[in-house]
Every structure is written in structure tokens, then in C-alpha cells.
N, C-alpha and C positions, 0 to 999 in steps of 0.2 A: 253938310253933305251926308246923305245916307249911303249905306253900303252899295245898293244896286247902282246908284248914280256914280259913285266913286269907282266901282269896278268897270262900268261901261267907259268912263273917261280914261281910265288906266289902260284898258284894252286898246283904245284908239292910239294912245301914246306909245305903247309897245309896238304896235303894228306900223304906225306912220312915221314916228320920229326915231325910234330905236331900231326898227327893222328886224326885230327878233323873229326867229323861225316860229311856225305854227306850234311846234312841239313845246318850245320854251314859253310861248304865250299861254298855252293850255295849262302847263305846269304852274306858272306863276299865279294865274287866276284861281286855280284849284287850291293853292296854298293859302291865298287870301280868303277864299270862301271858308276854308277850315278855321282860320282865325276868327272870322265873323261868327261861325257856328259854335266856336268854343266859348262864346259868351262875352266876347270883347265888346266894348262900348262902341259908339259911333267912330268912324275913322278919325274925326277931329279930336276925340277924347282919349284914344288909346295911349297908354303910357308904357314906360319901360317894364313895369311889373307885369302888365298884361302880356307883353311880348315874351318875357321870361317864363311866365306860367304856361303859355301856349307851347313853347319849345320844350319845356320840361315834361309836359304831358305827352309829347311825341317821342321822348328820348328812348323809352324802352323798346318801342316797335320800329324805330327808324334807324338806318345806318348813319354814321357821321356825315357821309357825302350827301345824303338826302336832307339831313338837318341843315347842312351848309347851304343847300339849294333853297330851302324854305327861308332861311335868314336872308339870303340874297334877294329873294322875292319881296320880303317885307321891307328891306332897305330901299330897294328901287321904288316901291310903292310910296313909302312915307317921304322920301326925298322929292318925289313928284308932287305930293300934296303940299310940301313946303314951297316948292317952286310956284305952284298954282295959287298960293296964298290961303289955302284951306287949313294950314297948320303953321305954328310958329317954330316948332322944333321937331327933329326926327327922333322918335323914341328908341330907335335901334342904335343910335350913336354910342359908340364905346362897347357894344356887346361883342365879345370875341366869337369868331367862327369856330365851330368844332373842328378839331384836327383829325383828318382822315388819312390813313396810310395811302400813299400814292402808288397804285399798282402799275407795273410796267405793261406796255402794250403786249399782246400775245399774237404775233403774226402767224399766218398759216404757212406751212412749208411750201417751197416752190413746186415740188412734185404734186402736192395736194391741190394747189391752185390749178395746175395743169389738168389734173383729173376732173376738177370741177368745171373748167371751161371747155374741155375737149370732149364733152358728152356727145354721143351720136345725135344728129338732128332728127326731130320728129317728122312724121309724114301725115298726109291727109288733113283732117279737120284740126289737128293739134299743131299744124305747121306754123300758123300765124302766131300763136302763143309762144312757140319755141323760138321764133325769130325775135320777138320782143324780148323774151327772157335772156337770150344770148346777148343781145345788144345791151341790156341792162347790166348783166354781170361783167361783160367786157369793159363797160364804162366805169363800174365800181372799182375794178382792179387796175384798169389801164390809165385812169385819170385820178384815182384816189379821192373821189368826191364824197362828201357827206351824203347820206341817203336823202336828207331833206333837200339838199341842193339838186340832186338828181331828179327827184320827182317834180321839182319846181321848174325844170327846163322846158322851154318851148322848142319846136323844131327850128325856128329861126336863130336860136342860140348856137346851133352847130354850123361850122364851116368845114365841110369834109374835103374841100379843095385845098385849103390851107392846112387842114388837119388839126383843128383846135375847137375848143368849146368855151363859150363865154359864160361865166358862173357868177351868181350873186350869193356871197357867203354871209357869215355872221355880221350883223350890223349893217347889212346892205352893201358890203364892200364888194366891188367887182374885181374879178381877175380872169385872165385867159390861160387855159391849161391845154398843153399839146396832147394830141391823141395818138397812141401807137397804131400801127397798121391793122392789128387784129380788131381793135375797137372800131376803126373807121370802116373796115369791111363788114363787121356785124351790124353797125348802124346803117350802112348803105343798103344792105340786104333787107333790113327791117323797113326802112323808109320806102324802098322801091315797091314793096308790097302794099304800102299805104298811100301811094301817090294819088292825089286828088286836088282840085282847085281849092286854094285857101289853106292847105295843109301847113304852110309855114307859120301861121298864127295859132296852130293847135298845140296842145301839150305834146311833148316828145313821147312820153310813155303813157299809154292810155289803157283803161280797163277794156277787156274784151266782152264784158257782160252787157254792154249798152244795147238797147233795142235798135234795129236797123232804122236809119233816118234821124236818130237822136244825135245831138252834139257830142263829140267824143269826151268822155269823162277821164280826168287826170288820174293816173294810178296813185294810190295812197302809200304812205310810208309803211303801214302795216302789211299791205299787199306785197310790197317789194321785199320786206323781210321774210314773209311767208314763202314767196317764190324761191328765194335764195336757200332757205332752210330745206325746202323740198328737193331742190337740185343737189344740195350737199348729202342728203340721205340717199338719193339715187346713186350718187357717186361713191357711196360707202365711206364717207369721211367721218371720223370720230370727233367728238367734242362739239361745242356750240359754235356754229358758223353764222355770223351775222354781218350786216353791211360794214359796221365800223371795224371789224377784223380784216375785211378786205382793204379798207383804207390803211390800217396799221401795216398790213402786208406790203402794200404799195410803197409806203415810206421806208420800211425796213429793207426791202429788197433793193430799192434805189441806193440806199446808204451802203449796203453790202457790196454793190457794184461800183462804188466809188463816187457817187454823186455828192456834190457840195451841200453842206448842211443849210446854208443860206438859200440855195436854190430850192431845196426841199421845203423850206419854210414858205417860200413864195408859192410853190405849187399847191401846198396844203391850205394856204390862206390863214396861217397862224399869225396872230398879232404879235406874239412874243417868241423870240428864238428859244427861250427856256422850255416852251412847250414842245418844240421840235427836238430839243436835245435829249428827250426821253429815249429816242430811238437809238442814240449812241450807246446807252446802257444795254439795250436789247442786243445790239450788234456785238458789244463786248462779251456779253454772256454767251452768245452763240459761238464766238471765236474760242472761248474757254472750253465749251462743250466739244467743239471740233478737235481742239488740241488734246483734250482728255481721251477722246475716242481714237485718235489717229497716231499720236506721237508715241514711239516705243518706250521712251523713258517715262512718260506720263502713265502709260499702262502699267509699267513695272512698279512705279511708285504707289499706284492706287491699290495694286493687288498684294503687295508685300506686307506681311504682318510686322508690327513694330517690335523692335528688340527690347530686351530688358535693360540694356545699358543706357545711361544718360548720354545725350548728345555732347 
């Protein structure tokens, strides 16, 4: 099996059997093309030394997280080849993944989210884009969806009467997420402007650049990120605002308001509770910060210089 054939078959496997997102598919295939361009032999003849040499060449310019992703791509690929009978063994077997420090999520402050979502509506020719963007941002924060999940939605995935949205997450797993009133209202206003026969089968969020009469084009992940970044700048928010920070904010604010961790896991579509538990550390840090700023004894203890006497 040559590289082009192997990559084409692997792409079908990722899409049809594993249900990986388009972003993950692109990343995995790009990693494997880099391996092929690095001078690796045919997929059936690559050995552990080839894999080590490839990862070592990437070491200086790539973060541990990126190296871990590349190794994961190679593992998935060679295990698939073994399953297909194109190889006898997986050359990545036993290779340790690089250790990367696990950064805590950085939620957006509640007041900043309000400033982002409460921007004045646009008028005239820009009104349609403003309705779409408002619905997009309310859904990001109101349901905590991944940006890839959002842009993959069709209109029929919404049930505004019941107030919920049906989502297909990582690995093609389906879940139903409730929608708050603000998100329902924004989505209803956006869809009322789009009403036409057959709209239920169309993408929920569409590009506004299509020529009249053309089939609606699904909004892309990059476009969604760009629209959010633009809104954040207009709202005067500091720091990097991106869709995954909206998801982090959704989870952290739910936890701060007393939501159960297991319920948050289900809402986010996390396979493991340990992934969701990161938000407890964020909330604990926020509580300490609030204590340090508000409690009189904490303030006194922070500002007081240490004495020369031993305790």
C-alpha cells in the first residue's frame, strides 16, 4: 500500500467509523503527510526508529501538546493498518507521549460575557448578519457547544418549542442540550428572517456571501471564530476571546451557580468526568481570589510586612 492510497483509506475510516470532526481529520492527515515527506518508507515498512526520528525532528519547533497530537495521529493510523492486514505490528507501540502541563480553562468574567452579548443590534443591510451572529454567540455561551458542533448543526436539530438542541459530538455521540431563553429568542429572530420552504434541511448558520439563488453555504469554523473576535473587539474586551473560552465560561459559571458536576459532564459531552473536573480547580481559584479581595483579615494578612521574630 502506497502513501496516497493509505491516506485516502484512513480518511474514510476517520470520517465514517470514528466520526472525528473535520478539524481532527485535517490535523491527523497533515501529520501523516509530514511523516511521509520526512522520508519515511512505505506505510507497511515504517518502523519505530522512523517514528522516533520524525518526532525528534519536530521537537524543537513544536509544543509538547502538538507532539502528543502527532503521536496520537500516528498511533491511530498504524493501528488501523494492522486491523486492515496491511501491517503485522504497530511501530508506535510503547512510545511514551510527551508530557505537557495541563493548563486550566480561562473563563470570561460574567460581566464581560454580558458586554459581549448585549451589544446594540445593527440596522439596515447589516441587520441579517447581526441576527445570525447574535444567535451564534448566544448558542456558544447558552449551550456550551464546541464550535465544530455548532457549525455542523442543521435547522432541524433545533426544537425551540421544547427549548433544546440535538448535537453530535466527538465520536459521533449524540446528546440533547437545553437552551436558555436568551438563546431561544435569538435563534427564533434569526430563523424568522430566513423562513422559506425547505429551510429545516439547511445548515443552521450560513454564510451571507452566497449569490442569490445559490444553495445556502454552511458557515465555517474559521468564520465563526472571526465573527466572535470582531464582536469582542467592538465590546472592548481585553484578552483573546475564542469559541472554546465561551464553552469554558459556560461550564465554570454553571459550577459557580451550584450545578452538579455530573450534569455538567453530560451537557458538555465529556466522555470522562476527569475532563470536567478541571472546572472545579478553576472555581476554587476564583473563590480564593474573591476571599483575598473581600475578606478583611485576608487583606490585612496580605498587606502586612513580616516581622523579624520567628513564629
